[in-house]
ROLUMPA-285343 format. One record per residue (C-alpha): residue in three letters; chain; x, y, z. Coordinates in steps of 0.5 Angstrom, whole numbers, plus 2048, in hexadecimal, padded with zeros to 3 digits. Layout:
<sites>
+---------+--------+-----+-----+-----+
| residuo | cadena |   X |   Y |   Z |
+---------+--------+-----+-----+-----+
|     ala |      A |   X |   Y |   Z |
...
+---------+--------+-----+-----+-----+
</sites>
This chain:
<sites>
+---------+--------+-----+-----+-----+
| residuo | cadena |   X |   Y |   Z |
+---------+--------+-----+-----+-----+
|     unk |      A | 873 | 877 | 897 |
|     unk |      A | 86E | 877 | 891 |
|     unk |      A | 86C | 87E | 892 |
|     unk |      A | 874 | 880 | 892 |
|     unk |      A | 875 | 87C | 88B |
|     unk |      A | 86F | 87F | 888 |
|     unk |      A | 871 | 886 | 88A |
|     unk |      A | 878 | 885 | 887 |
|     unk |      A | 875 | 882 | 881 |
|     unk |      A | 871 | 888 | 880 |
|     unk |      A | 876 | 88D | 880 |
|     unk |      A | 878 | 890 | 879 |
|     unk |      A | 87F | 88E | 878 |
|     unk |      A | 881 | 893 | 874 |
|     unk |      A | 87F | 899 | 879 |
|     unk |      A | 882 | 895 | 87F |
|     unk |      A | 888 | 892 | 87C |
|     unk |      A | 88D | 897 | 880 |
|     unk |      A | 88A | 895 | 886 |
|     unk |      A | 890 | 892 | 88A |
|     unk |      A | 88E | 88C | 88F |
|     unk |      A | 895 | 88A | 891 |
|     unk |      A | 898 | 884 | 88F |
|     unk |      A | 894 | 87E | 88D |
|     unk |      A | 893 | 878 | 892 |
|     unk |      A | 896 | 872 | 890 |
|     unk |      A | 893 | 86B | 891 |
|     unk |      A | 895 | 868 | 898 |
|     unk |      A | 896 | 86F | 89B |
|     unk |      A | 893 | 870 | 8A2 |
|     unk |      A | 88F | 877 | 8A1 |
|     unk |      A | 88F | 87B | 8A7 |
|     unk |      A | 888 | 87F | 8A9 |
|     unk |      A | 88C | 885 | 8A8 |
|     unk |      A | 88F | 884 | 8A1 |
|     unk |      A | 888 | 881 | 89F |
|     unk |      A | 884 | 887 | 8A2 |
|     unk |      A | 889 | 88C | 89F |
|     unk |      A | 887 | 889 | 898 |
|     unk |      A | 880 | 889 | 899 |
|     unk |      A | 880 | 890 | 89C |
|     unk |      A | 883 | 893 | 895 |
|     unk |      A | 87E | 88F | 891 |
|     unk |      A | 878 | 892 | 896 |
|     unk |      A | 87A | 899 | 895 |
|     unk |      A | 87A | 898 | 88D |
|     unk |      A | 874 | 894 | 88D |
|     unk |      A | 870 | 896 | 893 |
|     unk |      A | 86D | 89C | 896 |
|     unk |      A | 871 | 8A2 | 897 |
|     unk |      A | 871 | 8A5 | 89E |
|     unk |      A | 873 | 8AC | 8A1 |
|     unk |      A | 879 | 8A9 | 8A4 |
|     unk |      A | 87C | 8A7 | 89D |
|     unk |      A | 87C | 8AE | 89B |
|     unk |      A | 87D | 8B2 | 8A1 |
|     unk |      A | 884 | 8B6 | 8A1 |
|     unk |      A | 887 | 8BA | 89B |
|     unk |      A | 888 | 8B8 | 894 |
|     unk |      A | 88D | 8BA | 88F |
|     unk |      A | 888 | 8BB | 889 |
|     unk |      A | 888 | 8BC | 881 |
|     unk |      A | 882 | 8BE | 87D |
|     unk |      A | 882 | 8BD | 876 |
|     unk |      A | 87F | 8C1 | 870 |
|     unk |      A | 87E | 8BF | 869 |
|     unk |      A | 87F | 8C5 | 864 |
|     unk |      A | 880 | 8C3 | 85D |
|     unk |      A | 883 | 8CA | 85B |
|     unk |      A | 888 | 8CC | 860 |
|     unk |      A | 887 | 8D3 | 85E |
|     unk |      A | 880 | 8D3 | 862 |
|     unk |      A | 882 | 8CF | 868 |
|     unk |      A | 87F | 8D2 | 86F |
|     unk |      A | 884 | 8D7 | 872 |
|     unk |      A | 885 | 8D3 | 878 |
|     unk |      A | 888 | 8CE | 875 |
|     unk |      A | 88D | 8D2 | 872 |
|     unk |      A | 894 | 8D2 | 875 |
|     unk |      A | 894 | 8D9 | 876 |
|     unk |      A | 88E | 8D9 | 87A |
|     unk |      A | 890 | 8D4 | 87F |
|     unk |      A | 88E | 8CD | 87B |
|     unk |      A | 892 | 8C8 | 878 |
|     unk |      A | 891 | 8CA | 871 |
|     unk |      A | 890 | 8C5 | 86B |
|     unk |      A | 892 | 8BD | 86C |
|     unk |      A | 897 | 8BB | 867 |
|     unk |      A | 894 | 8BD | 860 |
|     unk |      A | 88D | 8BA | 862 |
|     unk |      A | 886 | 8BD | 863 |
|     unk |      A | 887 | 8BE | 86A |
|     unk |      A | 889 | 8C3 | 86F |
|     unk |      A | 88A | 8C2 | 876 |
|     unk |      A | 88A | 8C6 | 87D |
|     unk |      A | 88C | 8C3 | 883 |
|     unk |      A | 88B | 8C5 | 88B |
|     unk |      A | 889 | 8C2 | 891 |
|     unk |      A | 882 | 8C0 | 893 |
|     unk |      A | 880 | 8BF | 89A |
|     unk |      A | 87B | 8BB | 89E |
|     unk |      A | 87A | 8BC | 8A5 |
|     unk |      A | 875 | 8BA | 8AA |
|     unk |      A | 872 | 8BD | 8B0 |
|     unk |      A | 86F | 8B7 | 8B4 |
|     unk |      A | 86F | 8B0 | 8B3 |
|     unk |      A | 868 | 8AF | 8B0 |
|     unk |      A | 868 | 8AD | 8A8 |
|     unk |      A | 868 | 8B3 | 8A3 |
|     unk |      A | 861 | 8B0 | 8A2 |
|     unk |      A | 85E | 8B2 | 8A9 |
|     unk |      A | 863 | 8B8 | 8AA |
|     unk |      A | 866 | 8BB | 8A4 |
|     unk |      A | 86E | 8BC | 8A4 |
|     unk |      A | 872 | 8C1 | 8A1 |
|     unk |      A | 876 | 8C2 | 89A |
|     unk |      A | 87B | 8C7 | 898 |
|     unk |      A | 87F | 8C8 | 892 |
|     unk |      A | 885 | 8CC | 892 |
|     unk |      A | 884 | 8D0 | 88C |
|     unk |      A | 87F | 8D1 | 887 |
|     unk |      A | 87E | 8CD | 880 |
|     unk |      A | 880 | 8C7 | 884 |
|     unk |      A | 879 | 8C4 | 886 |
|     unk |      A | 875 | 8CA | 883 |
|     unk |      A | 875 | 8D0 | 87F |
|     unk |      A | 870 | 8D5 | 883 |
|     unk |      A | 875 | 8D7 | 888 |
|     unk |      A | 872 | 8D3 | 88D |
|     unk |      A | 878 | 8D0 | 892 |
|     unk |      A | 874 | 8CC | 897 |
|     unk |      A | 86E | 8C9 | 89A |
|     unk |      A | 86B | 8C3 | 89D |
|     unk |      A | 86A | 8BC | 89A |
|     unk |      A | 866 | 8B6 | 89B |
|     unk |      A | 868 | 8AF | 898 |
|     unk |      A | 862 | 8AA | 896 |
|     unk |      A | 863 | 8A4 | 892 |
|     unk |      A | 86A | 8A6 | 88F |
|     unk |      A | 868 | 8AC | 88D |
|     unk |      A | 86B | 8B3 | 890 |
|     unk |      A | 866 | 8B8 | 891 |
|     unk |      A | 869 | 8BF | 891 |
|     unk |      A | 865 | 8C5 | 894 |
|     unk |      A | 868 | 8CC | 895 |
|     unk |      A | 865 | 8D3 | 898 |
|     unk |      A | 866 | 8D9 | 892 |
|     unk |      A | 861 | 8DE | 896 |
|     unk |      A | 861 | 8DB | 89D |
|     unk |      A | 85C | 8D6 | 89B |
|     unk |      A | 85D | 8CF | 899 |
|     unk |      A | 85D | 8CC | 892 |
|     unk |      A | 85E | 8C6 | 88F |
|     unk |      A | 864 | 8C6 | 88B |
|     unk |      A | 866 | 8BF | 887 |
|     unk |      A | 866 | 8B8 | 888 |
|     unk |      A | 86C | 8B4 | 886 |
|     unk |      A | 86D | 8AD | 885 |
|     unk |      A | 873 | 8AB | 88A |
|     unk |      A | 877 | 8A5 | 889 |
|     unk |      A | 87D | 8A2 | 88D |
|     unk |      A | 882 | 8A0 | 888 |
|     unk |      A | 887 | 89E | 88D |
|     unk |      A | 88A | 89F | 894 |
|     unk |      A | 88B | 8A7 | 894 |
|     unk |      A | 888 | 8A8 | 88D |
|     unk |      A | 881 | 8AA | 88B |
|     unk |      A | 87D | 8AD | 885 |
|     unk |      A | 877 | 8B2 | 885 |
|     unk |      A | 873 | 8B2 | 87E |
|     unk |      A | 86D | 8B7 | 87E |
|     unk |      A | 866 | 8B4 | 87E |
|     unk |      A | 862 | 8BA | 87E |
|     unk |      A | 863 | 8C1 | 87F |
|     unk |      A | 85E | 8C6 | 882 |
|     unk |      A | 85D | 8CE | 883 |
|     unk |      A | 863 | 8D3 | 882 |
|     unk |      A | 868 | 8CD | 884 |
|     unk |      A | 86C | 8CC | 87E |
|     unk |      A | 86F | 8C5 | 880 |
|     unk |      A | 875 | 8C2 | 87C |
|     unk |      A | 874 | 8BB | 879 |
|     unk |      A | 87A | 8B7 | 87A |
|     unk |      A | 87F | 8B7 | 881 |
|     unk |      A | 884 | 8B2 | 883 |
|     unk |      A | 886 | 8B3 | 88A |
|     unk |      A | 88C | 8B0 | 88E |
|     unk |      A | 88C | 8B0 | 895 |
|     unk |      A | 891 | 8B6 | 898 |
|     unk |      A | 897 | 8B3 | 89C |
|     unk |      A | 895 | 8B5 | 8A4 |
+---------+--------+-----+-----+-----+
</sites>
């Protein structure tokens, strides 16, 4: 119980203020194991280790790109090229699509890389690569791709589960000719 309290106190309240844990327990309430485990599992996803099972499936993602001068915005973010265009009158342009994570076997992606696929260019990267493999290590998503029938290291994203069915990918590092996007917010697609 002490570890649970320390984990809760360690949360940055401003980042996780929207995490919905359901109704609060009242003094004298009888708490079922199911109700307690439900709340604990939501917290654990946010502050615990992210596993392949948490991200497998299709995600509707939006990537955001900063542009101080709209005249020089990346073409892939413009409405006429399939992007969403400028967000309001701010400094961001967005582009939306589907990002899908699949598995071939039940080993962890560290032991046996899983696959990723983007529905369109400019969603996760700008080099024309729409698929590859991934491994999860220490809440970091490592993407690999095959531009010339040879595996290459694409990028590392910090991955955060913000709430059930909502995750964020923030670029940590990009490699080689893989041109990763830096800010993605993804919502689990309806099945």
